[in-house]
C-alpha distance (Angstrom), angle and dihedral (degrees) to the residues before:
residue distance angle dihedral
X1 . . .
X2 3.77 . .
X3 3.77 121.3 .
X4 3.81 121.8 -116.0
X5 3.77 88.0 -144.4
X6 3.81 116.2 93.3
X7 3.87 113.6 178.4
X8 3.79 94.5 -154.4
X9 3.78 93.8 51.3
X10 3.79 91.8 42.7
X11 3.83 92.5 54.7
X12 3.82 89.4 63.1
X13 3.77 98.9 37.8
X14 3.79 113.6 123.6
X15 3.80 125.6 -156.6
X16 3.79 126.0 -166.1
X17 3.82 98.1 -151.2
X18 3.80 134.0 60.4
X19 3.80 122.3 -107.4
X20 3.77 123.8 -110.6
X21 3.76 114.5 -88.1
X22 3.83 97.2 -167.0
X23 3.74 128.4 61.8
X24 3.80 118.0 -126.6
X25 3.81 107.2 -111.8
X26 3.79 127.7 -140.8
X27 3.83 105.1 -105.6
X28 3.80 114.6 -107.9
X29 3.78 111.2 -96.3
X30 3.79 145.3 92.3
X31 3.82 117.6 -69.2
X32 3.76 140.1 167.9
X33 3.78 109.4 -108.1
X34 3.79 141.4 165.2
X35 3.81 130.0 -137.5
X36 3.79 106.5 -105.5
X37 3.82 99.9 171.3
X38 3.82 139.5 15.3
X39 3.83 115.2 -161.5
X40 3.74 135.3 171.3
X41 3.77 133.1 -152.5
X42 3.73 128.0 -176.0
X43 3.82 142.6 -179.9
X44 3.73 145.2 141.3
X45 3.76 131.4 -91.3
X46 3.78 126.8 -179.7
X47 3.81 89.8 -12.7
X48 3.82 95.0 -52.4
X49 3.77 124.3 110.7
X50 3.78 116.8 -130.8
X51 3.83 132.5 -165.7
X52 3.78 125.5 -165.3
X53 3.82 126.3 -165.5
X54 3.80 117.7 -151.7
X55 3.80 122.9 -165.7
X56 3.77 121.2 -164.5
X57 3.81 109.2 -151.1
X58 3.81 120.0 -160.4
X59 3.83 110.7 -145.3
X60 3.81 113.3 -133.9
X61 3.81 98.4 -169.2
X62 3.86 109.3 120.2
X63 3.80 92.0 -155.1
X64 3.81 90.7 58.9
X65 3.81 92.6 47.6
X66 3.87 89.6 48.9
X67 3.79 93.9 46.8
X68 3.76 94.2 49.8
X69 3.86 92.0 39.3
X70 3.82 92.6 -128.1
X71 3.79 137.2 126.9
X72 3.77 89.8 -142.0
X73 3.84 134.8 26.7
X74 3.80 119.7 -171.4
X75 3.80 131.5 -174.0
X76 3.81 128.4 -170.9
X77 3.81 131.1 -131.5
X78 3.83 117.0 -168.5
X79 3.77 132.1 -178.4
X80 3.80 140.2 160.2
X81 3.77 120.8 -97.9
X82 3.86 122.3 -140.5
X83 3.80 110.2 -142.5
X84 3.81 133.3 -153.6
X85 3.81 119.0 -122.9
X86 3.82 89.6 -93.7
X87 3.85 93.2 50.0
X88 3.79 100.1 -99.3
X89 3.80 128.5 128.1
X90 3.80 110.2 -76.0
X91 3.82 114.3 -127.5
X92 3.84 95.4 -176.8
X93 3.78 117.3 132.4
X94 3.81 109.6 -84.3
X95 3.82 93.3 20.0
X96 3.78 126.1 115.2
X97 3.77 93.9 0.8
X98 3.83 93.5 161.7
X99 3.84 90.4 51.4
X100 3.80 89.3 47.2
X101 3.79 91.4 53.8
X102 3.81 91.7 50.5
X103 3.77 91.7 47.4
X104 3.80 91.9 47.7
X105 3.83 92.3 50.4
X106 3.81 89.4 50.1
X107 3.86 93.9 46.2
X108 3.81 91.2 -114.3
X109 3.82 101.4 110.9
X110 3.81 95.3 97.9
X111 3.80 126.4 68.0
X112 3.75 128.4 -6.1
X113 3.84 117.3 -0.5
X114 3.72 139.9 177.4
X115 3.84 126.0 176.3
X116 3.81 89.9 -116.6
X117 3.80 87.2 68.1
X118 3.79 89.9 70.3
X119 3.83 92.0 68.6
X120 3.84 111.8 111.2
X121 3.79 94.8 3.0
X122 3.81 117.1 140.2
X123 3.80 131.1 -137.4
X124 3.79 144.7 145.3
X125 3.85 109.9 -89.4
X126 3.82 126.5 -164.3
X127 3.80 108.8 -141.3
X128 3.79 119.0 -157.5
X129 3.82 135.4 173.8
X130 3.80 119.2 -118.3
X131 3.81 127.4 -167.3
X132 3.79 114.0 -122.9
X133 3.79 127.0 -145.7
X134 3.85 90.6 -99.3
X135 3.79 91.2 54.3
X136 3.83 96.7 -106.2
X137 3.79 121.5 122.7
X138 3.77 125.8 -121.0
X139 3.80 129.5 -168.3
X140 3.76 120.4 -127.9
X141 3.83 142.2 163.7
X142 3.79 109.7 -99.6
X143 3.79 98.6 179.7
X144 3.78 142.8 -0.4
X145 3.82 129.5 -143.1
X146 3.79 136.2 -179.5
X147 3.82 117.8 -91.3
X148 3.73 90.0 -123.6
């Protein structure tokens, strides 16, 4: 299969209209979705180390895909992770509540667990819009529930 993209032609392509400057957001609502990606970021603030888990959920609702004219719509969910002294996931009471809610919704809150086990799992996600510091809106997962 040959590509329709030709870099030399593209370099000289002219358009008469401006490009969009805002991303189309997933409409607020509750949708079935699957975990497409699990990522971690970490750093230090005021002498304390922090770790954040970020889940990328792929929305399966055909009406959302049609409304946004996309083959794929993803929304992120991020939360801090409390660690044990040796760098593992803390399971102390009151720790990692957001992770616990995700695990419970996915049926993974009992027995052995690793974050990799989240990949491909399905749940209902509640998507909301949140105002950013620059005044723009972003879409994000507020909560997760079991499919049934």
